[in-house]
LODRENTI-394306 format. One record per residue (C-alpha): chain; x, y, z; residue in three letters. Coordinates in steps of 0.2 Angstrom, whole numbers, plus 2048, in hexadecimal, padded with zeros to 3 digits. Example, Ala and Ser with C-alpha at 12.3 -4.5 7.8 and 13.67 -1.06 7.14 Angstrom:
2
<A <83E 7EA 827> ALA>
<A <844 7FB 824> SER>
***
This chain:
190
<A <31D A6C 739> MET>
<A <312 A7C 73B> ARG>
<A <30D A88 72D> ASP>
<A <318 A97 72B> GLU>
<A <31C AA6 721> LEU>
<A <32D AA9 71B> ILE>
<A <331 ABA 714> CYS>
<A <342 ABD 70B> ALA>
<A <33C ACC 703> GLY>
<A <32C AD1 6FA> ASP>
<A <330 AC7 6EB> ASP>
<A <335 AB7 6F5> ASP>
<A <326 AB4 700> GLU>
<A <323 AA2 704> GLU>
<A <314 A9C 70E> LEU>
<A <317 A8A 715> ARG>
<A <30A A7D 71B> THR>
<A <30D A6C 721> ARG>
<A <30E A64 70F> ARG>
<A <30F A74 704> LEU>
<A <31A A83 700> ALA>
<A <311 A91 6F7> LEU>
<A <31E A9C 6EE> ARG>
<A <31F AA9 6E1> THR>
<A <31E AA1 6CF> PRO>
<A <32D AA4 6C4> THR>
<A <330 AA3 6B1> VAL>
<A <337 A91 6B5> ALA>
<A <326 A8B 6BA> ASP>
<A <31E A8F 6A8> ALA>
<A <321 A7D 6A1> PRO>
<A <319 A75 6B0> VAL>
<A <30A A82 6B0> ILE>
<A <307 A7F 69E> ALA>
<A <308 A6C 6A0> ARG>
<A <2FB A6C 6AF> HIS>
<A <2F0 A78 6A5> LEU>
<A <2F0 A6E 696> SER>
<A <2E3 A64 69F> ASP>
<A <2D2 A69 69A> TYR>
<A <2CA A62 6AA> ASP>
<A <2D4 A6F 6B4> VAL>
<A <2D2 A7D 6A8> VAL>
<A <2BF A7B 6A5> SER>
<A <2BC A80 6B7> MET>
<A <2C6 A90 6B7> LEU>
<A <2C0 AA1 6B1> SER>
<A <2D1 AAA 6AB> ARG>
<A <2DA A9C 6A3> VAL>
<A <2D9 A99 690> PRO>
<A <2D7 A89 687> TRP>
<A <2E1 A81 67F> PRO>
<A <2EF A86 68B> TYR>
<A <300 A88 684> GLU>
<A <311 A8D 68A> MET>
<A <30E A9F 684> GLU>
<A <2FF AA0 68F> ASP>
<A <30A A9B 69E> ALA>
<A <317 AA8 69A> GLU>
<A <30A AB5 698> ASP>
<A <302 AB0 6A9> PHE>
<A <313 AB2 6B1> LEU>
<A <317 AC3 6A9> ARG>
<A <305 AC9 6AE> GLU>
<A <307 AC4 6C1> ILE>
<A <319 ACC 6C1> ALA>
<A <311 ADC 6BB> SER>
<A <303 ADC 6C8> ARG>
<A <30C ADC 6D9> PRO>
<A <2FC AE1 6E2> GLU>
<A <2F6 ACF 6E0> ASN>
<A <2FC AC1 6EA> ALA>
<A <2FF AB2 6DE> ILE>
<A <308 AA2 6E4> PHE>
<A <30E A92 6DC> ALA>
<A <307 A83 6E7> ILE>
<A <316 A78 6E9> THR>
<A <319 A67 6F3> LEU>
<A <324 A6C 701> ARG>
<A <32D A5B 700> GLU>
<A <332 A5B 6ED> THR>
<A <32F A6E 6E8> GLY>
<A <323 A67 6DA> ASP>
<A <317 A74 6D4> LEU>
<A <305 A6D 6D5> ILE>
<A <2FB A7C 6D3> GLY>
<A <2F8 A8F 6D4> ILE>
<A <2EF A99 6E1> CYS>
<A <2EC AAC 6E3> GLY>
<A <2E3 ABB 6E9> LEU>
<A <2DF AC8 6DD> HIS>
<A <2DD AD8 6E6> ARG>
<A <2CE AE4 6E3> ALA>
<A <2C9 AF4 6EB> GLN>
<A <2C2 AF6 6FC> ASN>
<A <2CD AE9 704> GLY>
<A <2C6 ADB 6FB> ARG>
<A <2CF ACD 6F0> ALA>
<A <2C8 ABF 6E5> GLU>
<A <2D0 AAE 6E8> LEU>
<A <2D5 AA3 6DA> GLY>
<A <2DD A92 6DA> TYR>
<A <2E0 A82 6D0> TRP>
<A <2E9 A72 6D3> LEU>
<A <2EF A65 6C6> ALA>
<A <2E3 A56 6C5> GLN>
<A <2F0 A4A 6CC> ASP>
<A <2EF A53 6DC> PHE>
<A <2DC A54 6DE> TRP>
<A <2D4 A4C 6ED> GLY>
<A <2E3 A4D 6F9> ALA>
<A <2DE A5D 702> GLY>
<A <2EC A67 6FA> TYR>
<A <2E0 A74 6F4> GLY>
<A <2D8 A77 705> THR>
<A <2E9 A78 70D> GLU>
<A <2F0 A85 700> ALA>
<A <2E0 A8F 701> VAL>
<A <2DF A90 713> GLN>
<A <2F1 A96 714> LYS>
<A <2ED AA3 707> LEU>
<A <2DE AA9 710> ILE>
<A <2E8 AAB 720> ASP>
<A <2F5 AB5 716> TYR>
<A <2E7 AC0 70E> GLY>
<A <2E0 AC5 71F> PHE>
<A <2F0 AC5 729> GLU>
<A <2FD ACD 71D> ILE>
<A <2F3 AD5 70F> LEU>
<A <2E7 ADC 71C> LYS>
<A <2D7 AD8 712> LEU>
<A <2C6 ADA 718> GLY>
<A <2BD ACE 70C> ARG>
<A <2C2 AC0 700> ILE>
<A <2B6 ABB 6F2> ASP>
<A <2B6 AAA 6E9> VAL>
<A <2AB AA3 6DB> SER>
<A <2AA A91 6D4> CYS>
<A <2A0 A89 6C6> ARG>
<A <291 A80 6CC> VAL>
<A <297 A70 6C5> VAL>
<A <2A7 A71 6CF> ASN>
<A <2A2 A67 6DF> ASP>
<A <2B4 A65 6E5> ALA>
<A <2B7 A78 6E4> SER>
<A <2A7 A7B 6EC> ARG>
<A <2AB A6F 6FA> HIS>
<A <2BD A78 6FC> LEU>
<A <2B5 A89 6FD> ILE>
<A <2A8 A84 70B> ARG>
<A <2B6 A7B 714> LYS>
<A <2BF A8B 715> CYS>
<A <2B1 A95 71D> GLY>
<A <2AA A9E 70E> PHE>
<A <298 AA3 70F> ALA>
<A <28D AA1 6FF> PHE>
<A <288 AB2 6F8> VAL>
<A <27E AAC 6E9> GLY>
<A <27D AA4 6D7> PRO>
<A <283 AAD 6C8> GLY>
<A <28C AAB 6B7> MET>
<A <29E AAD 6B3> ILE>
<A <2A8 AAE 6A3> GLU>
<A <2B4 AA0 6A1> SER>
<A <2C2 AA1 693> LEU>
<A <2C1 A8F 691> ALA>
<A <2AF A8B 694> SER>
<A <2A5 A9A 68F> GLY>
<A <297 AA2 69A> ARG>
<A <294 A96 6A8> VAL>
<A <289 A95 6B8> ALA>
<A <293 A98 6C8> SER>
<A <291 A9B 6DA> GLU>
<A <298 AA9 6E4> HIS>
<A <29F AA9 6F6> TYR>
<A <2A8 AB5 702> MET>
<A <2B2 AB4 712> LEU>
<A <2B4 AC4 71C> ASP>
<A <2C1 AC7 729> LYS>
<A <2B6 AC5 738> CYS>
<A <2B0 AB4 733> SER>
<A <2C2 AAF 72F> TRP>
<A <2C7 AB3 740> ARG>
<A <2BA AA8 748> SER>
<A <2BF A99 73D> ILE>
<A <2D1 A9C 73B> ARG>
<A <2D8 A8E 744> MET>
<A <2D4 A82 735> TRP>
<A <2D4 A73 740> GLY>
<A <2E6 A74 743> ARG>
***
């Protein structure tokens, strides 16, 4: 089945891939988000997620994204079952740029779900949001994330440091993908 964008109104956007549906997170997702982010191995690789992660944190996150409609935040769900397996999003900045963020529950690592979700989100960012550039960072110790970022066509910008709420100040790598580069690689091997 081919990828598609279903739009039943601004708040009901759903992006579909072969195996996934990316949809707007709802308050009903809070317990699942809290359960997945109770895993320190997931949270330790993220910058904006506190540790320990509680139900209240999930509820705060959902309220925050509802109050920031300029950002495009999606629950990553399995298309077949509807199970929430992670979150991905584009946090919009000035000058037609956005910062990409994503995480997957550990049970779903290594199956290509992250790449599939991120590629669809990148397409959405350039096609629908009309972005000119997407930036992303990862911890230097996160080989899986670095592999996903490179697989999606991002170019290395340089090393740096980021503040992680769970891990403190950590070494990071910064990448970018501009619209021209995306156009040249956008077939994603489909």
